[in-house]
C-alpha positions as CSV (number, residue, x, y, z in Angstrom):
1,M,108.1,-10.4,80.1
2,S,111.7,-9.5,79.2
3,S,115.1,-11.3,79.4
4,F,118.8,-10.5,79.5
5,I,121.1,-12.2,77.0
6,I,124.7,-12.1,78.4
7,N,127.9,-13.4,76.7
8,G,130.3,-13.7,79.6
9,G,134.0,-13.3,79.9
10,H,134.3,-9.7,78.7
11,S,136.4,-7.2,80.7
12,L,134.9,-3.9,81.8
13,N,136.7,-0.6,81.7
14,G,135.7,3.0,82.4
15,T,133.6,5.0,84.8
16,I,130.0,4.5,86.1
17,T,127.9,6.6,88.4
18,P,125.4,5.1,90.8
19,Q,121.7,6.0,90.5
20,G,119.8,7.6,93.3
21,A,119.0,5.3,96.2
22,K,115.9,3.2,95.7
23,N,115.2,2.6,99.4
24,E,115.6,6.3,100.2
25,A,113.4,7.4,97.3
26,L,110.5,5.2,98.4
27,Q,110.6,6.8,101.9
28,I,110.9,10.4,100.5
29,L,108.1,10.1,98.0
30,C,105.7,8.8,100.7
31,A,106.7,11.7,102.9
32,T,105.4,14.2,100.3
33,L,101.9,13.4,101.6
34,L,102.7,15.1,104.9
35,T,102.1,18.6,103.5
36,G,100.0,20.4,100.9
37,D,103.0,22.5,99.9
38,E,105.4,21.7,97.0
39,I,108.3,19.3,97.6
40,V,111.0,19.1,95.0
41,V,113.1,15.9,95.0
42,D,116.3,15.6,93.0
43,N,118.3,12.5,92.0
44,V,115.2,10.3,91.8
45,P,116.1,6.9,90.2
46,D,114.3,5.9,87.0
47,I,113.4,2.4,88.1
48,L,110.2,0.4,88.2
49,D,109.4,0.5,91.9
50,V,109.9,4.3,92.1
51,N,108.0,5.0,88.8
52,N,105.1,2.9,90.1
53,L,105.0,4.8,93.3
54,I,105.1,8.1,91.5
55,A,102.2,7.0,89.3
56,L,100.3,5.8,92.4
57,L,100.8,9.2,94.1
58,G,99.4,10.9,90.9
59,D,96.3,8.7,91.0
60,M,95.8,9.6,94.7
61,G,95.5,13.2,93.7
62,V,99.1,14.4,94.2
63,Q,100.1,17.0,91.6
64,V,103.3,15.4,90.1
65,H,105.5,17.2,87.6
66,K,108.9,16.1,86.1
67,L,111.1,19.2,86.3
68,G,114.2,17.7,84.6
69,D,116.4,14.6,84.5
70,R,115.7,12.8,87.8
71,K,114.1,15.9,89.3
72,W,110.4,15.9,90.3
73,S,107.9,18.2,92.0
74,F,105.1,16.9,94.3
75,R,102.2,18.8,95.8
76,A,99.7,16.8,97.9
77,A,97.2,19.7,98.3
78,K,94.1,17.7,97.4
79,I,94.1,14.0,98.0
80,N,91.3,11.8,96.7
81,L,90.5,9.8,99.8
82,E,87.8,7.7,98.1
83,Y,90.5,6.3,95.8
84,F,91.9,4.3,98.8
85,E,88.7,2.3,98.9
86,S,89.0,1.2,95.3
87,D,90.1,-2.2,94.0
88,D,92.7,-0.4,91.8
89,F,94.4,1.0,94.8
90,A,94.4,-2.3,96.6
91,R,95.9,-4.1,93.6
92,R,98.7,-1.6,93.1
93,N,99.3,-1.2,96.8
94,S,99.8,-4.9,97.3
95,A,102.2,-5.2,94.4
96,L,104.5,-2.4,95.6
97,R,106.0,-3.2,99.0
98,G,107.4,0.3,99.5
99,S,103.8,1.7,99.5
100,I,103.4,0.4,103.1
101,M,105.1,3.8,104.0
102,L,102.0,5.7,102.8
103,V,100.3,4.6,106.0
104,G,102.1,6.8,108.4
105,P,101.7,10.1,106.5
106,M,98.0,9.3,105.5
107,L,97.1,8.5,109.1
108,A,98.8,11.5,110.6
109,R,97.4,14.0,108.1
110,F,94.0,12.6,107.1
111,G,93.1,10.4,110.1
112,K,92.7,7.2,108.1
113,A,95.0,4.8,106.1
114,I,94.3,1.6,104.2
115,V,96.9,-0.9,103.2
116,A,96.6,-4.2,101.3
117,K,98.7,-7.2,102.2
118,P,102.2,-6.3,100.9
119,G,103.8,-8.0,97.9
120,G,107.3,-7.5,96.5
121,D,110.3,-9.8,96.6
122,K,109.9,-13.5,97.1
123,I,112.6,-13.6,99.9
124,G,110.5,-14.9,102.7
125,R,107.9,-13.3,104.9
126,R,108.4,-9.6,105.8
127,H,106.1,-8.7,108.6
128,I,104.4,-5.4,109.0
129,D,103.8,-5.8,112.7
130,T,106.4,-3.2,113.6
131,H,104.6,-0.6,111.5
132,M,101.2,-1.4,113.0
133,E,102.3,-1.8,116.6
134,G,104.1,1.6,116.5
135,L,101.1,3.4,114.9
136,V,98.7,1.8,117.5
137,R,101.0,3.0,120.2
138,L,100.6,6.5,118.8
139,G,96.8,6.1,119.2
140,A,95.6,4.6,116.0
141,E,92.7,2.0,115.9
142,F,93.7,-0.9,113.8
143,F,91.6,-3.8,112.3
144,Y,91.8,-6.2,109.4
145,D,89.0,-6.3,106.9
146,T,88.9,-10.0,106.1
147,E,86.4,-9.6,103.2
148,K,88.6,-7.2,101.3
149,S,92.0,-8.5,102.6
150,K,93.2,-5.1,103.8
151,Y,94.3,-3.4,107.0
152,V,92.5,-0.2,108.1
153,L,93.9,2.3,110.6
154,K,92.0,5.3,112.0
155,A,92.9,8.1,114.4
156,N,91.4,11.5,115.2
157,R,94.8,12.9,116.3
158,L,97.9,10.8,117.1
159,A,99.6,11.4,120.4
160,G,103.3,10.9,121.2
161,C,104.6,8.2,123.5
162,E,107.7,6.1,124.2
163,M,108.1,2.9,122.3
164,L,110.6,0.1,121.9
165,L,110.5,-1.4,118.4
166,S,110.6,-5.2,118.4
167,E,113.0,-5.0,115.4
168,A,115.0,-2.2,113.9
169,S,112.8,-2.1,110.8
170,V,113.9,0.5,108.3
171,T,110.4,1.0,106.7
172,G,108.7,0.6,110.1
173,T,110.9,3.3,111.6
174,A,110.2,5.6,108.6
175,N,106.5,5.1,108.9
176,I,106.5,5.8,112.7
177,V,108.7,8.9,112.4
178,M,106.6,10.4,109.6
179,A,103.4,9.8,111.7
180,A,105.0,11.1,114.9
181,S,106.1,14.3,113.2
182,L,102.4,15.5,113.1
183,A,101.4,13.8,116.4
184,R,100.6,15.8,119.6
185,G,103.5,15.8,122.0
186,R,106.8,13.9,122.2
187,T,107.5,10.5,120.7
188,V,110.6,8.5,121.8
189,I,111.6,5.5,119.6
190,Y,114.1,3.0,121.0
191,N,115.8,0.5,118.7
192,A,115.0,2.7,115.7
193,A,116.7,1.9,112.4
194,C,119.5,4.3,111.7
195,E,120.5,3.6,108.1
196,P,121.7,6.6,106.0
197,Y,118.4,6.6,104.2
198,V,116.4,6.9,107.5
199,Q,118.8,9.7,108.4
200,Q,118.0,11.4,105.0
201,L,114.3,11.1,105.7
202,C,114.7,12.7,109.1
203,K,116.7,15.5,107.7
204,M,114.1,16.1,105.0
205,L,111.4,16.2,107.7
206,C,113.4,18.7,109.7
207,A,113.7,20.9,106.6
208,M,109.9,20.7,106.4
209,G,109.6,21.9,110.0
210,A,109.7,18.7,112.0
211,R,111.6,18.5,115.3
212,I,113.7,15.4,115.4
213,S,116.8,14.7,117.5
214,G,119.1,11.7,117.7
215,I,119.4,11.4,113.9
216,G,122.0,8.8,113.1
217,S,121.4,6.8,116.3
218,N,118.9,4.1,117.3
219,L,117.2,6.5,119.8
220,L,115.0,9.1,118.0
221,T,113.0,11.8,119.7
222,I,110.3,13.6,117.8
223,D,108.3,16.6,119.1
224,G,105.2,16.8,117.0
225,V,104.2,19.9,115.2
226,E,100.8,21.2,113.9
227,S,101.8,21.2,110.2
228,L,104.8,20.7,107.8
229,S,105.8,22.8,104.8
230,G,107.5,22.2,101.5
231,C,111.2,21.8,100.9
232,T,113.8,20.6,98.4
233,H,115.7,17.3,98.9
234,T,118.5,15.4,97.1
235,I,118.6,11.6,97.3
236,L,121.9,9.9,98.1
237,P,123.6,7.5,95.7
238,D,122.4,3.9,96.0
239,M,124.9,2.0,98.1
240,I,123.6,-1.3,96.8
241,E,124.5,-0.2,93.2
242,V,127.9,0.8,94.4
243,G,128.5,-2.6,95.9
244,S,127.0,-4.3,92.8
245,F,129.5,-2.5,90.6
246,I,132.4,-3.5,92.9
247,G,131.3,-7.1,92.5
248,M,131.0,-6.8,88.7
249,A,134.6,-5.5,88.5
250,A,135.9,-8.3,90.7
251,M,134.0,-11.0,88.9
252,T,135.3,-9.9,85.5
253,R,138.8,-9.0,86.8
254,S,138.2,-5.5,85.5
255,E,139.4,-1.9,86.2
256,I,136.5,0.6,86.8
257,T,135.9,3.8,88.7
258,I,132.6,4.3,90.5
259,K,131.9,8.1,90.6
260,N,130.2,10.1,93.4
261,V,129.5,7.3,95.8
262,S,129.0,9.4,99.0
263,Y,131.7,7.3,100.6
264,R,131.0,8.4,104.1
265,N,127.6,6.8,103.9
266,L,128.8,3.4,102.7
267,G,129.6,2.2,106.2
268,I,131.4,-1.2,106.2
269,I,130.5,-2.0,102.6
270,P,134.0,-1.3,101.1
271,D,135.7,-3.2,103.9
272,S,133.4,-6.2,103.3
273,F,134.7,-6.4,99.8
274,R,138.3,-5.9,100.9
275,R,137.8,-9.0,103.1
276,L,137.4,-11.0,99.9
277,G,140.7,-9.6,98.7
278,I,139.5,-6.8,96.5
279,N,142.0,-3.9,96.7
280,L,139.5,-1.1,96.1
281,Q,140.7,2.5,96.7
282,Q,138.9,5.6,97.8
283,R,139.8,8.6,95.6
284,G,138.0,11.6,96.9
285,D,134.3,10.6,96.7
286,D,135.0,8.0,94.0
287,I,135.9,4.3,94.3
288,Y,138.6,2.9,92.1
289,V,138.6,-0.9,91.6
290,P,141.9,-2.1,89.9
291,A,142.1,-5.2,87.8
292,Q,143.6,-8.1,89.8
293,D,144.6,-11.6,88.8
294,E,143.7,-13.0,92.2
295,Y,141.4,-12.2,95.1
296,R,142.4,-13.9,98.3
297,I,139.8,-14.2,101.0
298,E,141.0,-13.3,104.5
299,S,140.8,-15.7,107.3
300,Y,140.5,-15.1,111.0
301,I,143.6,-14.7,113.2
302,D,143.4,-18.3,114.3
303,G,143.2,-19.5,110.7
304,S,139.5,-20.3,110.7
305,I,137.2,-19.6,107.8
306,M,136.0,-16.0,107.5
307,K,132.3,-15.4,108.1
308,I,130.4,-12.5,106.4
309,A,126.9,-11.8,107.9
310,D,124.3,-9.2,107.5
311,A,123.1,-7.0,110.4
312,P,121.1,-3.8,111.0
313,W,123.1,-0.6,110.3
314,P,125.9,0.0,110.9
315,G,126.3,-3.7,110.1
316,L,126.3,-5.0,106.6
317,T,123.1,-4.5,104.6
318,P,121.5,-7.9,103.6
319,D,120.9,-6.5,100.1
320,L,124.6,-7.1,99.3
321,L,125.1,-10.6,100.6
322,S,124.1,-12.1,97.3
323,V,126.7,-10.1,95.4
324,L,129.4,-11.0,97.9
325,L,128.5,-14.6,97.6
326,V,128.8,-14.6,93.9
327,V,132.2,-12.8,94.0
328,A,133.5,-15.4,96.5
329,T,132.9,-18.2,94.0
330,Q,136.0,-17.0,92.0
331,C,138.2,-15.9,95.0
332,H,141.0,-17.9,96.5
333,G,139.8,-19.4,99.8
334,S,136.5,-20.2,101.5
335,V,133.9,-18.1,103.3
336,L,130.7,-18.6,105.2
337,I,127.9,-16.4,104.1
338,H,125.3,-16.0,106.9
339,Q,122.0,-14.4,105.8
340,K,120.3,-13.7,109.2
341,M,117.5,-11.4,108.3
342,F,115.5,-13.2,105.5
343,E,115.0,-17.0,105.3
344,S,114.8,-17.5,101.5
345,R,117.4,-15.2,100.0
346,L,120.0,-17.9,99.6
347,F,117.9,-20.3,97.6
348,F,119.2,-18.8,94.4
349,V,122.6,-20.5,95.0
350,D,121.2,-23.6,93.3
351,K,121.5,-21.7,90.1
352,L,125.1,-20.9,90.8
353,I,125.8,-24.5,91.6
354,D,124.3,-25.4,88.2
355,M,126.8,-23.0,86.7
356,G,129.7,-24.9,88.4
357,A,130.1,-23.0,91.6
358,Q,131.2,-24.9,94.7
359,I,128.7,-23.9,97.4
360,I,127.3,-25.9,100.3
361,L,123.9,-24.6,101.3
362,C,123.8,-25.5,105.0
363,D,120.3,-24.3,105.6
364,P,118.1,-21.3,104.5
365,H,120.4,-18.9,106.2
366,R,124.0,-20.2,105.7
367,A,126.1,-21.1,102.7
368,V,129.8,-22.1,102.5
369,V,131.5,-20.9,99.3
370,I,134.7,-22.6,98.2
371,G,136.4,-20.3,95.7
372,H,137.6,-21.4,92.3
373,N,140.4,-18.7,92.2
374,H,139.5,-18.3,88.5
375,E,141.0,-21.7,87.7
376,R,137.5,-23.0,86.8
377,N,135.1,-20.5,85.4
378,L,131.3,-20.7,85.8
379,K,129.4,-21.8,82.8
380,G,126.5,-19.8,81.1
381,R,123.0,-21.0,81.9
382,V,119.3,-20.1,81.4
383,M,118.1,-18.8,84.7
384,T,115.1,-16.9,86.3
385,S,115.5,-14.0,88.7
386,P,113.5,-14.6,91.9
387,D,114.0,-11.1,93.4
388,I,116.0,-7.9,92.8
389,R,119.2,-8.8,94.7
390,A,119.4,-12.4,93.5
391,G,118.7,-11.1,90.0
392,I,121.7,-8.7,90.0
393,A,123.8,-11.5,91.6
394,L,122.9,-13.9,88.7
395,L,123.7,-11.1,86.2
396,I,127.2,-10.6,87.8
397,A,127.7,-14.4,87.7
398,A,126.7,-14.5,84.0
399,M,129.1,-11.6,83.2
400,G,132.0,-13.7,84.6
401,A,130.9,-17.0,83.2
402,E,132.0,-18.8,80.0
403,G,129.5,-18.7,77.2
404,R,125.9,-17.5,76.9
405,S,123.5,-16.9,79.7
406,E,119.8,-15.9,79.6
407,I,118.1,-14.4,82.6
408,H,114.3,-14.4,82.7
409,N,111.9,-12.3,84.8
410,I,114.2,-9.3,84.7
411,D,111.3,-7.0,85.7
412,Q,112.6,-7.9,89.2
413,I,116.0,-6.4,88.3
414,D,114.3,-3.4,86.7
415,R,112.6,-2.7,90.0
416,G,115.9,-1.7,91.5
417,Y,118.5,-1.0,88.8
418,E,118.2,1.9,86.3
419,H,118.8,1.0,82.6
420,I,121.4,-1.5,83.8
421,E,122.1,-3.2,80.4
422,K,122.9,0.1,78.7
423,R,125.1,1.3,81.5
424,L,127.0,-2.0,81.6
425,A,127.3,-2.2,77.8
426,A,129.0,1.2,77.9
427,L,131.7,-0.4,80.1
428,G,132.3,-3.2,77.7
429,A,129.8,-5.9,78.8
430,D,128.1,-8.0,76.2
431,I,124.5,-7.7,77.3
432,R,121.2,-7.0,75.6
433,R,117.6,-7.0,76.5
434,K,115.2,-9.4,74.7
435,E,111.5,-8.5,74.9
436,E,109.2,-11.5,75.0
437,P,105.7,-11.3,73.4
438,M,102.9,-11.1,75.9
439,T,100.8,-14.2,76.3
440,H,97.1,-14.3,77.3
């Protein structure tokens, strides 16, 4: 177990480049199972979740080679199907939520897929019904093995159909699209997720020989093909890191430049931070965040309190609400943060209240933040990270706080942020990692 030690109140200055996108990488790596040909993937982030999935693919029989800095080669020519029956696979599969997306490719190519009950963040229940319902509609037989606590899907050959997803699930859409790419006939998906990372997956599949239309919309049409071939693919920058760095700059009243952000794929993220009074600027494909003495939260035309809420793309990603909430604690004005998509992601605000923030937690989904306008700084505290996004939000709070903070359980942060303490120290943050001895 490791911790971060942060001495707050230090200004940042310089440039930082976001890592490859975690959520895209998990989809892309699972898609390598759809062919026995080589797939080369560039800009792969060096983070815990991705590294664990790469290791799992290797144990499944995928030939995995690191070609260079963040560049990997995958060839799934010979898969050890017996490994899926092992306790080791069940344990690692359940610990890595992104591995749910192995199901679609395995089912489509090998006719069978096994998945343990998913683990991951403690942010409330995340159902896999959308995945299973979609795959059953494609012709899979589905049952739950109560003795071994795992789901089993079987199919001789999937067949295309029309389906309306009960929710615009990103991973559910990815799973169904991958499976439909090798299904017989046409699949039409209504209410599909259309995030840039789903678009990236679809573009990669097309480069492999898939036939997908409607990319970028919530209506996808997939005409199945007999087989897919290899390709090369480059992962987009991580939009959540981009937003996190904007939040860090604002919280510490710093001037930084975020390089190569793929601005056109950020959607309303920049404008969401502007609503908090952050005067960030687009400079080519970079974002420049100037140092400001004050950040004034906008209000609605009638003068009522601004509300910032998450929504499926092209709405605001729920992964950045925690960051926006922390930044708002030091802005001028008040804002209602409405987390619609997960029921437990706002519970970390108790830790911010302990640091001196003025926040009213209305219920598991809504919090009213009353900004301090930097007239009263947060105070350093000892905290524990409950999940990736709350973890980075607490780190941002600690960077802007007075005194020393210690954040435990930072494996959660490592799951989504690459060597974050080294990259922030290079900007001027006072942060170090403390390794705790293992206890038995």
